[in-house]
C-alpha positions as CSV (number, residue, x, y, z in Angstrom):
1,M,13.5,-17.0,-15.5
2,A,12.8,-14.2,-13.0
3,S,12.8,-10.7,-14.3
4,H,15.4,-8.1,-13.3
5,K,13.4,-5.2,-14.4
6,T,14.1,-1.8,-12.7
7,Y,11.2,0.2,-11.5
8,L,11.8,4.0,-11.7
9,S,8.4,5.5,-11.9
10,P,4.7,4.6,-11.7
11,A,4.7,4.1,-15.5
12,D,7.0,1.1,-15.1
13,L,4.6,-0.8,-12.9
14,P,2.0,-3.3,-14.1
15,P,-1.6,-2.1,-13.8
16,V,-2.7,-5.3,-12.0
17,I,-0.8,-6.9,-9.2
18,P,-1.3,-9.9,-6.8
19,V,-1.9,-8.8,-3.2
20,F,-1.1,-10.3,0.1
21,P,-3.5,-9.1,2.7
22,L,-1.9,-9.3,6.2
23,T,-2.9,-7.4,9.3
24,G,-0.1,-5.6,11.0
25,A,2.4,-6.0,8.2
26,L,3.9,-2.8,6.9
27,L,6.0,-2.3,3.8
28,L,7.5,1.1,2.8
29,P,9.7,2.2,-0.1
30,R,13.2,0.9,0.1
31,A,12.5,-0.9,3.4
32,E,12.5,-4.7,3.7
33,L,9.8,-6.9,5.0
34,P,10.6,-10.6,5.8
35,L,7.7,-13.0,5.4
36,N,7.0,-16.7,6.2
37,I,4.8,-18.1,3.5
38,F,2.9,-21.3,4.3
39,E,-0.7,-21.0,3.0
40,P,-1.2,-22.8,-0.3
41,R,-2.7,-19.8,-2.0
42,Y,0.2,-17.6,-1.2
43,L,2.7,-20.3,-2.0
44,A,1.0,-20.3,-5.4
45,M,1.3,-16.5,-5.6
46,V,5.1,-16.7,-4.9
47,D,5.5,-19.4,-7.5
48,A,3.7,-17.1,-10.0
49,V,5.7,-13.9,-9.3
50,L,9.1,-15.7,-9.3
51,G,8.6,-16.3,-13.0
52,G,7.7,-12.7,-13.8
53,G,8.4,-9.3,-12.3
54,R,8.6,-10.6,-8.7
55,L,6.1,-8.0,-7.5
56,I,3.7,-8.5,-4.6
57,G,1.4,-5.9,-3.1
58,M,1.2,-5.8,0.6
59,V,-2.1,-4.4,2.0
60,Q,-3.9,-4.6,5.3
61,P,-7.5,-6.0,5.7
62,D,-9.9,-3.2,6.7
63,D,-11.8,-4.7,9.6
64,A,-14.1,-1.6,9.8
65,A,-15.5,-2.2,6.3
66,P,-17.9,-5.0,5.3
67,A,-16.6,-8.0,3.5
68,T,-16.8,-8.2,-0.3
69,V,-17.4,-11.0,-2.7
70,H,-13.7,-11.4,-2.9
71,G,-13.1,-11.7,0.9
72,P,-12.4,-9.3,3.7
73,A,-12.4,-5.7,2.7
74,L,-9.0,-4.2,2.0
75,H,-7.6,-0.8,2.9
76,K,-7.3,1.4,-0.2
77,V,-3.6,2.1,0.2
78,G,-0.9,-0.5,0.2
79,C,2.8,-0.8,-0.8
80,L,4.2,-2.7,-3.7
81,G,7.3,-4.8,-3.1
82,R,9.8,-6.7,-5.1
83,L,10.8,-10.2,-4.0
84,T,14.5,-9.8,-3.3
85,E,15.3,-12.9,-1.2
86,F,13.9,-16.4,-1.4
87,S,14.5,-19.7,0.3
88,E,12.5,-22.9,0.8
89,T,12.3,-24.8,4.0
90,G,12.2,-28.6,4.4
91,D,8.5,-28.5,5.3
92,G,7.5,-26.6,2.2
93,R,7.4,-23.1,3.5
94,Y,8.9,-20.1,1.6
95,L,11.0,-17.6,3.5
96,I,11.0,-14.4,1.4
97,T,11.9,-10.8,1.7
98,L,10.1,-8.0,-0.1
99,T,11.9,-4.7,-0.7
100,G,9.4,-1.8,-1.0
101,I,9.1,0.1,-4.3
102,C,6.2,2.5,-3.8
103,R,2.8,2.8,-2.4
104,Y,-0.4,2.4,-4.4
105,R,-4.1,3.0,-4.3
106,I,-6.5,0.2,-5.1
107,V,-8.8,1.2,-8.0
108,E,-10.7,-2.1,-8.1
109,E,-10.4,-5.7,-7.3
110,M,-10.3,-8.1,-10.2
111,A,-12.4,-11.2,-10.8
112,V,-9.7,-13.9,-11.1
113,T,-9.4,-17.6,-11.1
114,T,-6.1,-17.6,-9.2
115,P,-6.4,-18.7,-5.5
116,Y,-4.8,-15.3,-4.5
117,R,-6.4,-11.9,-4.9
118,Q,-5.4,-9.4,-7.6
119,V,-6.2,-5.7,-7.8
120,R,-5.9,-2.9,-10.3
121,I,-3.7,-0.1,-8.9
122,D,-2.9,3.6,-9.3
123,A,0.6,4.5,-8.1
124,A,0.7,8.0,-9.7
125,P,-0.3,9.8,-6.5
126,F,2.8,8.3,-4.9
127,A,5.4,9.1,-7.6
128,S,7.6,10.8,-5.0
129,D,8.2,7.3,-3.4
130,F,10.7,6.6,-6.2
131,E,13.0,9.3,-4.8
132,T,14.7,9.8,-1.5
133,A,13.6,13.2,-0.3
134,G,12.7,15.2,2.8
135,E,15.5,13.7,5.0
136,A,16.7,17.2,6.1
137,E,13.2,18.0,7.5
138,V,13.1,15.0,9.9
139,D,13.9,15.7,13.5
140,R,16.3,12.8,13.8
141,G,17.2,13.6,17.4
142,A,13.6,13.3,18.5
143,L,13.3,10.0,16.6
144,L,16.4,8.6,18.3
145,D,15.3,9.7,21.7
146,A,11.9,8.1,21.3
147,L,13.6,4.9,20.2
148,A,16.0,4.9,23.1
149,A,13.1,5.5,25.5
150,F,11.1,2.7,24.0
151,L,14.0,0.3,24.2
152,D,14.8,1.3,27.8
153,A,11.2,0.9,28.9
154,N,11.1,-2.6,27.4
155,K,14.6,-3.6,28.5
156,L,15.7,-4.2,24.9
157,E,19.0,-3.6,23.2
158,A,19.9,-2.3,19.7
159,D,22.8,-1.9,17.4
160,W,23.3,1.8,18.1
161,D,26.4,2.0,15.8
162,G,24.3,0.7,12.9
163,I,21.4,3.0,13.8
164,R,23.7,6.1,13.9
165,E,25.1,5.2,10.5
166,A,21.8,4.6,8.8
167,G,20.4,7.2,6.5
168,T,17.4,9.1,7.8
169,E,14.9,7.7,5.3
170,T,16.2,4.2,6.1
171,L,15.9,4.8,9.8
172,V,12.4,6.2,9.6
173,N,11.0,3.5,7.3
174,T,12.8,0.6,9.0
175,L,11.6,1.6,12.4
176,S,8.1,2.0,11.1
177,V,8.2,-1.5,9.6
178,M,9.6,-3.0,12.7
179,S,7.5,-1.1,15.2
180,P,5.2,-3.3,17.4
181,Y,2.2,-1.1,16.9
182,G,-1.3,-2.0,15.9
183,A,-2.9,-2.2,12.5
184,L,-4.4,1.2,12.5
185,E,-1.1,2.8,13.6
186,K,0.7,0.9,10.8
187,Q,-1.8,2.1,8.2
188,A,-1.4,5.7,9.4
189,L,2.4,5.4,9.1
190,L,1.9,4.0,5.6
191,E,-0.3,6.8,4.4
192,A,1.8,9.6,5.9
193,E,2.3,12.1,3.1
194,T,5.9,12.9,3.7
195,L,8.9,11.3,5.4
196,K,8.8,14.1,8.1
197,A,5.1,13.4,8.7
198,R,5.9,9.7,9.1
199,A,8.8,10.4,11.5
200,D,6.7,12.8,13.6
201,M,3.8,10.2,13.7
202,L,6.2,7.5,14.8
203,V,7.5,9.7,17.6
204,A,4.0,10.6,18.7
205,I,2.8,7.0,18.7
206,T,5.9,5.9,20.7
207,Q,5.4,8.7,23.2
208,M,1.7,7.8,23.7
209,L,2.6,4.2,24.2
210,L,5.3,5.0,26.7
211,A,2.9,7.3,28.6
212,R,0.6,4.3,29.2
213,M,3.4,2.1,30.5
214,P,4.2,1.9,34.2
215,G,7.3,3.8,35.3
216,D,8.6,7.0,33.9
217,G,9.5,5.7,30.4
218,E,12.3,8.1,30.1
219,G,15.3,7.4,27.9
220,S,17.8,9.3,25.8
221,L,20.5,8.5,23.3
222,Q,23.7,10.1,24.2
């Protein structure tokens, strides 16, 4: 039977976790990340965690570093998530959702017999991830204006009522997870020290992208 354990601090986390290396995938504390699982090794990983603490560590491969005996090099910082939604398709895929718990630093990769990789982690440097903090320091107006400009430039629509009602942390982290930016930008957003730093970085990345697009890229949320 799956565990319903609550994770309130780094001390509550297991020292070794399975990891899902995926370029461009970003998970952040209390944000959700939907995943389509189809590779046999990751189907096996989901089977294993369903019977335990339901924890999976998301991490990006580090293309700038040489491969290891375990496979492609991994970035040192990832985010641990709890499997909170699960369904199986008729063709054998798993559709799951991870809800972020906290970030972690990889201490070492383990020699394992499982088809999926496992690492020893240290989450102590990210103890603040267990608390909602720093919302008052975020320039919410600048974030919403950047979002409006991006949507306008790409002729996209959004649920502005839902966006206005969302908490600031939820808004910052959800937009970071959903942002269509590259792997390096996603890693930078993950490693931002504070919520304000992540929000400022998200605005800056969006503004740089808009500056490269044809047209004036102007937009504003009224």
